C-alpha positions as CSV (number, residue, x, y, z in Angstrom):
1,M,0.1,0.0,0.0
2,S,1.1,3.6,-0.6
3,P,1.8,5.7,2.4
4,R,-1.0,7.9,3.6
5,P,-1.0,11.6,2.5
6,P,0.4,14.0,5.1
7,A,-2.0,15.5,7.6
8,S,-1.7,18.9,5.9
9,A,-2.9,17.5,2.5
10,H,-6.4,18.0,1.2
11,P,-6.9,15.4,-1.6
12,A,-10.4,16.2,-2.5
13,A,-9.9,20.1,-2.3
14,D,-6.7,19.7,-4.4
15,L,-8.6,17.7,-7.1
16,L,-11.3,20.4,-7.2
17,R,-8.5,23.1,-7.7
18,L,-7.1,21.0,-10.4
19,V,-10.5,20.6,-12.1
20,A,-10.9,24.4,-11.8
21,S,-7.4,25.1,-13.2
22,Q,-8.2,22.8,-16.1
23,T,-11.5,24.6,-16.7
24,I,-9.8,28.0,-16.7
25,Y,-7.1,26.6,-19.0
26,Y,-9.4,25.3,-21.5
27,G,-11.6,28.4,-21.3
28,A,-8.5,30.4,-22.4
29,V,-7.7,27.9,-25.1
30,S,-11.2,27.9,-26.4
31,V,-10.8,31.6,-27.2
32,D,-7.7,30.9,-29.1
33,L,-9.4,28.1,-31.0
34,T,-12.4,30.2,-31.7
35,L,-10.9,33.5,-32.7
36,T,-7.1,33.5,-33.3
37,S,-7.3,32.2,-36.8
38,L,-10.0,34.7,-37.5
39,A,-8.0,37.5,-35.9
40,G,-5.0,36.5,-37.9
41,L,-7.0,36.5,-41.1
42,R,-8.1,40.1,-40.4
43,L,-4.7,41.3,-39.5
44,A,-2.3,39.3,-41.6
45,P,-0.8,40.9,-44.7
46,T,-1.6,37.8,-46.7
47,P,-4.0,35.0,-46.2
48,L,-1.2,32.5,-46.1
49,L,-0.2,33.9,-42.7
50,A,-3.7,33.7,-41.3
51,T,-2.9,30.7,-39.0
52,L,0.6,31.9,-38.0
53,P,-0.6,33.3,-34.7
54,L,-2.3,30.1,-33.9
55,T,0.9,28.2,-35.1
56,L,3.0,30.2,-32.7
57,I,0.9,29.3,-29.8
58,T,1.9,25.7,-30.5
59,G,5.4,26.5,-31.5
60,F,6.2,28.4,-28.4
61,G,4.2,25.9,-26.5
62,L,6.6,23.2,-27.7
63,V,9.7,25.0,-26.3
64,A,7.9,25.9,-23.1
65,S,6.4,22.4,-22.7
66,V,10.0,20.9,-22.5
67,A,11.2,23.7,-20.2
68,A,8.0,23.3,-18.0
69,G,8.7,19.6,-17.5
70,L,12.3,20.3,-16.4
71,L,11.3,23.1,-14.1
72,T,8.8,20.9,-12.3
73,A,11.7,18.9,-11.0
74,R,13.3,22.0,-9.7
75,I,10.5,24.3,-8.5
76,G,7.4,22.0,-8.5
77,Y,4.2,21.7,-10.4
78,R,2.5,24.5,-8.5
79,A,5.1,27.2,-9.3
80,V,5.1,26.2,-13.0
81,M,1.4,26.3,-13.3
82,A,1.5,29.9,-11.6
83,L,4.1,31.1,-14.1
84,G,1.8,29.8,-16.9
85,G,-1.0,31.8,-15.5
86,G,1.3,35.0,-15.5
87,C,2.1,34.3,-19.2
88,A,-1.6,34.2,-20.0
89,V,-2.1,37.5,-18.2
90,A,0.7,39.2,-20.2
91,G,-0.3,37.5,-23.5
92,G,-3.9,38.4,-23.2
93,L,-3.1,42.0,-22.5
94,L,-0.6,42.2,-25.4
95,A,-3.2,40.6,-27.7
96,T,-5.8,43.1,-26.7
97,A,-3.4,46.0,-27.7
98,A,-2.5,44.1,-30.9
99,V,-6.0,43.9,-32.3
100,Y,-6.8,47.4,-31.0
101,A,-3.7,48.7,-33.0
102,D,-4.3,46.5,-35.9
103,A,-0.7,45.1,-35.5
104,F,-0.2,41.6,-36.8
105,W,3.3,41.0,-35.6
106,L,2.3,42.3,-32.1
107,L,-0.4,39.7,-32.1
108,C,2.1,37.0,-33.1
109,A,4.2,38.1,-30.1
110,A,1.1,38.0,-27.9
111,T,0.2,34.5,-29.0
112,S,3.7,33.3,-28.3
113,L,3.2,34.2,-24.6
114,L,-0.3,32.3,-24.8
115,G,1.7,29.3,-26.0
116,A,3.8,29.3,-22.9
117,Y,0.6,29.2,-20.8
118,R,-0.8,26.6,-23.0
119,S,2.3,24.3,-22.5
120,T,1.8,24.3,-18.7
121,G,-1.8,23.0,-19.0
122,G,-0.7,19.6,-19.9
123,Y,1.0,19.1,-16.7
124,I,-2.2,19.6,-14.6
125,R,-3.2,16.0,-15.5
126,Y,0.1,14.6,-14.3
127,L,-0.1,16.4,-11.1
128,A,-3.6,15.0,-10.6
129,A,-2.4,11.5,-11.3
130,D,0.6,11.7,-9.0
131,L,-1.5,13.2,-6.1
132,A,-4.1,10.4,-6.5
133,P,-4.4,7.5,-4.2
134,A,-3.0,4.2,-5.3
135,G,-5.3,2.4,-7.8
136,R,-7.1,5.6,-8.8
137,K,-4.7,7.5,-11.2
138,E,-6.8,6.8,-14.3
139,R,-9.9,8.1,-12.5
140,A,-8.0,11.3,-11.5
141,L,-6.9,11.8,-15.1
142,S,-10.5,11.5,-16.2
143,A,-11.8,13.7,-13.5
144,V,-9.5,16.5,-14.4
145,M,-10.8,16.5,-18.0
146,Y,-14.3,17.5,-16.5
147,G,-13.0,21.0,-16.5
148,G,-12.7,21.0,-20.2
149,L,-16.3,20.0,-20.6
150,V,-17.3,23.2,-18.8
151,A,-15.1,25.2,-20.9
152,A,-16.5,23.5,-24.0
153,F,-20.0,24.7,-23.4
154,L,-19.2,28.2,-22.1
155,G,-15.9,29.2,-23.9
156,P,-16.6,29.6,-27.6
157,F,-19.8,31.7,-27.0
158,A,-18.1,33.7,-24.1
159,A,-15.3,34.4,-26.6
160,L,-17.7,35.7,-29.4
161,A,-19.7,37.7,-26.7
162,A,-16.5,39.2,-25.3
163,S,-15.4,40.0,-28.8
164,R,-18.3,42.3,-29.3
165,A,-18.1,44.0,-25.9
166,F,-15.8,46.7,-27.2
167,P,-15.8,48.8,-30.5
168,V,-12.8,46.9,-31.7
169,E,-13.5,43.2,-32.5
170,F,-11.6,40.7,-30.5
171,T,-10.3,43.1,-27.8
172,G,-12.8,41.9,-25.3
173,S,-11.9,38.2,-26.0
174,Y,-8.3,38.6,-25.3
175,A,-8.9,40.7,-22.2
176,L,-10.9,37.7,-21.1
177,V,-7.9,35.5,-21.5
178,A,-5.9,37.9,-19.2
179,V,-8.6,37.6,-16.6
180,L,-8.7,33.9,-16.7
181,G,-4.8,33.7,-16.5
182,L,-5.1,36.0,-13.3
183,T,-7.5,33.6,-11.7
184,A,-5.2,30.6,-12.3
185,V,-2.4,31.8,-10.4
186,P,-3.8,31.7,-6.9
187,L,-5.6,28.3,-7.8
188,A,-2.2,26.9,-8.5
189,L,-0.5,28.2,-5.4
190,T,-3.1,27.0,-3.0
191,I,-2.8,23.3,-4.0
192,S,-1.6,21.8,-0.7
193,R,1.3,19.6,-1.8
194,E,3.8,18.3,-4.4
195,P,3.9,14.6,-5.4
196,R,6.0,12.4,-3.2
197,R,7.7,9.2,-4.4
198,D,6.3,6.0,-3.1
199,P,8.9,3.9,-1.3
200,A,6.8,0.7,-2.0
201,V,7.4,1.2,-5.7
202,D,10.7,3.0,-5.7
203,G,12.6,0.5,-3.5
204,G,12.8,3.1,-0.6
205,A,15.7,4.8,-2.6
206,S,16.0,8.6,-2.9
207,R,16.2,8.9,-6.6
208,G,15.8,11.8,-9.0
209,P,13.5,11.9,-12.0
210,A,13.4,9.0,-14.3
211,T,15.5,9.4,-17.5
212,F,14.6,8.6,-21.1
213,A,17.6,6.3,-21.3
214,E,16.6,4.2,-18.5
215,S,12.9,4.1,-19.5
216,R,13.0,3.7,-23.3
217,G,12.7,0.0,-23.2
218,N,9.3,0.2,-21.5
219,P,6.5,-0.4,-23.9
220,N,4.2,1.9,-21.9
221,L,6.5,4.9,-22.9
222,T,6.6,3.7,-26.5
223,A,2.9,3.7,-26.6
224,A,2.7,7.2,-25.1
225,L,5.3,8.5,-27.4
226,V,3.2,7.2,-30.4
227,L,-0.3,8.0,-29.2
228,L,-0.1,11.4,-27.7
229,P,1.8,13.1,-30.5
230,L,-0.2,11.6,-33.4
231,S,-3.6,12.2,-31.8
232,G,-2.6,15.7,-30.8
233,A,-1.5,16.4,-34.5
234,L,-4.7,15.1,-36.0
235,M,-6.9,17.0,-33.5
236,T,-4.8,20.3,-34.2
237,L,-5.1,19.9,-37.9
238,V,-8.9,19.5,-37.9
239,M,-9.4,22.2,-35.3
240,A,-7.3,24.7,-37.3
241,I,-8.9,24.0,-40.6
242,G,-12.5,24.0,-39.3
243,P,-13.0,27.7,-38.9
244,L,-11.4,28.4,-42.3
245,A,-13.6,25.6,-44.0
246,N,-16.7,27.1,-42.3
247,A,-16.1,30.5,-43.7
248,H,-15.2,29.0,-47.2
249,A,-18.4,27.1,-47.3
250,H,-20.3,30.3,-46.4
251,H,-21.8,28.8,-43.3
252,P,-22.9,31.5,-40.7
253,A,-20.3,32.7,-38.2
254,G,-22.6,31.4,-35.4
255,F,-22.2,28.0,-36.9
256,G,-18.4,28.3,-36.9
257,A,-18.7,28.9,-33.1
258,A,-20.8,25.9,-32.9
259,L,-18.2,23.8,-34.7
260,I,-15.6,24.7,-32.1
261,Q,-18.1,24.3,-29.2
262,W,-19.1,20.8,-30.1
263,H,-15.5,20.0,-31.1
264,L,-14.5,20.9,-27.6
265,V,-17.5,18.9,-26.2
266,G,-16.3,16.0,-28.2
267,M,-12.9,16.4,-26.6
268,F,-14.1,16.4,-23.0
269,A,-17.5,14.8,-22.7
270,P,-16.1,11.3,-23.0
271,A,-14.1,12.1,-19.9
272,L,-17.3,11.2,-18.0
273,L,-16.8,7.7,-19.1
274,G,-13.0,7.5,-19.8
275,G,-11.9,6.6,-16.3
276,E,-14.4,3.8,-15.9
277,L,-13.8,2.6,-19.5
278,M,-10.0,2.3,-18.9
279,R,-10.6,0.4,-15.6
280,R,-12.9,-2.0,-17.5
281,I,-11.1,-2.6,-20.9
282,G,-7.6,-1.1,-20.2
283,P,-5.6,1.7,-22.0
284,W,-4.9,-0.6,-25.0
285,H,-8.6,-0.9,-26.1
286,T,-9.4,2.5,-24.9
287,A,-6.7,3.8,-27.4
288,L,-8.2,1.7,-30.2
289,T,-11.7,3.1,-29.5
290,G,-10.3,6.7,-29.8
291,I,-8.5,5.9,-32.9
292,G,-11.5,4.3,-34.5
293,I,-13.6,7.4,-33.7
294,T,-11.0,9.5,-35.4
295,V,-11.2,7.3,-38.5
296,S,-14.9,7.9,-38.4
297,G,-14.3,11.7,-38.3
298,G,-12.0,11.5,-41.3
299,L,-14.6,9.6,-43.3
300,A,-17.2,12.2,-42.3
301,G,-14.8,15.1,-43.4
302,A,-14.1,13.4,-46.7
303,S,-17.7,13.1,-47.5
304,G,-18.4,16.8,-48.1
305,D,-18.5,20.3,-46.5
306,G,-22.1,20.3,-45.5
307,A,-23.1,21.4,-42.1
308,A,-23.8,17.9,-40.9
309,A,-20.6,16.3,-42.3
310,M,-18.5,19.2,-40.9
311,M,-20.1,18.9,-37.5
312,A,-19.6,15.1,-37.4
313,A,-16.0,15.5,-38.4
314,M,-15.2,18.1,-35.8
315,V,-17.0,16.1,-32.9
316,C,-15.4,12.9,-33.9
317,A,-11.9,14.6,-34.1
318,G,-12.5,15.8,-30.6
319,A,-14.0,12.6,-29.1
320,G,-11.2,10.4,-30.7
321,W,-8.6,12.7,-29.3
322,N,-10.0,12.4,-25.8
323,F,-10.0,8.6,-25.5
324,T,-6.5,8.4,-27.2
325,Y,-5.2,11.2,-24.9
326,L,-6.4,9.5,-21.8
327,A,-4.9,6.2,-23.0
328,G,-1.7,7.7,-23.9
329,T,-1.5,9.6,-20.6
330,A,-2.2,6.4,-18.7
331,F,0.6,4.8,-20.6
332,L,3.1,7.5,-19.6
333,V,2.1,7.5,-16.0
334,R,2.7,3.8,-16.0
335,S,6.2,4.3,-17.3
336,Y,7.7,6.1,-14.2
337,A,7.3,5.6,-10.4
338,T,5.1,8.4,-8.5
339,G,7.2,11.5,-8.3
340,R,9.9,10.6,-10.8
341,G,8.1,11.6,-14.0
342,S,9.2,15.2,-14.8
343,R,11.8,14.4,-17.4
344,L,9.7,11.8,-19.3
345,Q,6.8,14.3,-19.2
346,A,9.0,16.9,-20.8
347,V,10.1,14.5,-23.6
348,V,6.5,13.3,-24.4
349,E,5.1,16.9,-24.1
350,G,7.9,18.1,-26.4
351,A,7.1,15.4,-29.0
352,T,3.4,16.1,-28.7
353,G,4.0,19.9,-29.2
354,A,6.3,19.3,-32.2
355,A,3.6,17.3,-33.8
356,S,1.1,19.9,-33.2
357,V,3.3,22.6,-34.7
358,V,3.7,20.6,-37.9
359,A,0.0,20.1,-38.1
360,S,-0.8,23.7,-37.4
361,L,1.8,24.8,-39.9
362,L,0.4,22.5,-42.5
363,S,-3.2,23.5,-41.8
364,A,-3.5,26.6,-43.9
365,T,-1.5,25.2,-46.8
366,A,-3.5,21.9,-46.6
367,F,-6.8,23.7,-46.8
368,D,-5.6,26.1,-49.5
369,T,-4.3,23.3,-51.7
370,L,-6.4,20.3,-50.7
371,G,-9.8,21.8,-49.5
372,W,-11.9,20.4,-46.6
373,R,-12.7,17.0,-48.2
374,M,-9.1,16.0,-49.1
375,S,-8.1,17.2,-45.5
376,G,-10.4,14.5,-44.4
377,V,-8.6,11.9,-46.6
378,L,-5.3,13.2,-44.9
379,V,-6.7,12.4,-41.5
380,L,-7.5,8.9,-42.8
381,A,-4.0,8.6,-44.2
382,V,-2.6,8.9,-40.6
383,S,-5.4,7.4,-38.4
384,V,-5.9,4.1,-40.3
385,P,-2.1,3.0,-40.0
386,L,-2.2,4.2,-36.4
387,L,-5.2,1.9,-35.7
388,L,-3.3,-0.9,-37.3
389,W,-0.2,-0.3,-35.4
390,Q,-1.9,0.1,-32.1
391,G,-3.8,-3.3,-32.4
392,R,-0.5,-5.1,-33.5
393,Y,1.6,-3.5,-30.7
394,G,-1.0,-4.2,-28.1
395,R,-1.0,-8.0,-29.0
396,R,2.9,-8.1,-29.0
397,K,3.7,-6.0,-26.0
398,G,0.5,-5.9,-23.8
399,A,1.8,-8.5,-21.3
400,A,5.2,-6.9,-21.1
401,A,3.8,-3.4,-20.6
402,E,1.6,-4.7,-17.6
403,A,4.7,-6.3,-16.0
404,L,6.6,-2.9,-16.4
405,D,3.9,-0.8,-14.9
406,L,5.9,1.4,-12.5
407,S,3.1,3.5,-11.3
408,A,1.6,3.0,-7.8
409,A,-1.6,1.8,-9.3
410,R,-1.0,-1.6,-8.3
411,A,0.9,-1.2,-5.2
412,G,-2.5,-1.5,-3.5
413,D,-6.1,-0.6,-4.4
414,A,-7.8,2.2,-2.6
C-alpha cells in the first residue's frame, strides 16, 4: 500500500482546484481556437499567414512544454502552473493591444506568450495522477478532464460575446484571456502539496527523475510517445482547418462557433466515461476506441463540406482525441514511479508539441491546396495506419507493458 498523504494534505480540495485550473485553462484555449485564426486572417498581410498566430501558440508551447517539465523537477508543479498563468495575463493584454492597434506582428508576439501558458496546462493532469491515491490514477486523469467539458459549453460563445463587448472586435476576448490567467495563479499556489515518491514502488531509494535512457525499453513509454503526438497532431489539424472551412463554405459565423463548441464537447464529454472505461477494458482498447472514432471523423470530413458532415468530423476529431489522449497519458504515468516523471513528461510533451506545430503549420496550406474534403482523406492517411499499429503492438507488447507498470496503481487498491 502507498503511504497515507500527510495530515496537511487535502486530496479532495486539491482535485477540485485542479479541475478548476483545467476549466480556466481550456476556457482560455477555447478563445484561441475560436478567434485566433479569424483575428490572424483580419490582421495578416496575406491569407497564407492567417494561421501563423495560432501556429506560434503551438510553436512556443513546444519549447515551453519541455522547459516546464524540467522546471517541475526544480521548483514544483504549482510554481510552474502559476508562471503559466502569468504568461496568460501578459499574452492576453498584449493581444488586446495588438487587435486594437491592428498590429499583426504584435499579435504574433502575444500568442507566443499564450503558447507558454498553453504548455503548462498539460502538466495539470500529471499532477492529478501523482497526487491520486493508489489505484485511482486513471480516474483522477479522467476527473480533471471534466474542466474541459465546462469550458467547451461556455468558452466559444463567451469568446464571441466578449469580442463584441468593445468597439474593436476581439479586444474583449483577449482581455478575457488575461482575466482567466489571473484567476489561475492563486488556484495553482493553493494546492496543498507536491507529489511524493512511493517507497513501496521506488525501493525506498532517494532517486531523481526517471531518465529517457533508463525508460526507453518500457512499452508503456513507447505507446505514449506514439499515441499522444499523433492524436494531438490530428486534432490540431482538424481544429485549425474547421473555422477556415466554415467561412469558405459560407456557413454562418454562429455555426463556426458551434463547430468549435461541439468539437470541444467531443474533446471532453467522453471524460465522464473515460476513467471507468479504462478500468474495464484497459488503455490498449481505450486507445483503439479513440483511434476508431478519429477514423470515423476522417470519413465524415471526406464526404463533403455540408453542415452535418463538418459537425460530425469536428465532434469525432475531438472525441477520438479524448480517448486516445487519456490512454496515452495512462501509458506515460505507468512508465515511471510516482514523483519521478518530470523528465519523461518533458520528452512526451515536447514530442506532442512538435507534432502539433507541424500540423498547425500545414493546416492553412493543406486547406488552401487540398480543401476540406481532401483534408479528411489526410486524416485517414494517418489514423488508419495508427489503428493497425496500435492493435498489433498491443498484442505483441501488452503483457510486457503490464509487467513494467511502474506507477503506484498496483501497489495497493484504494
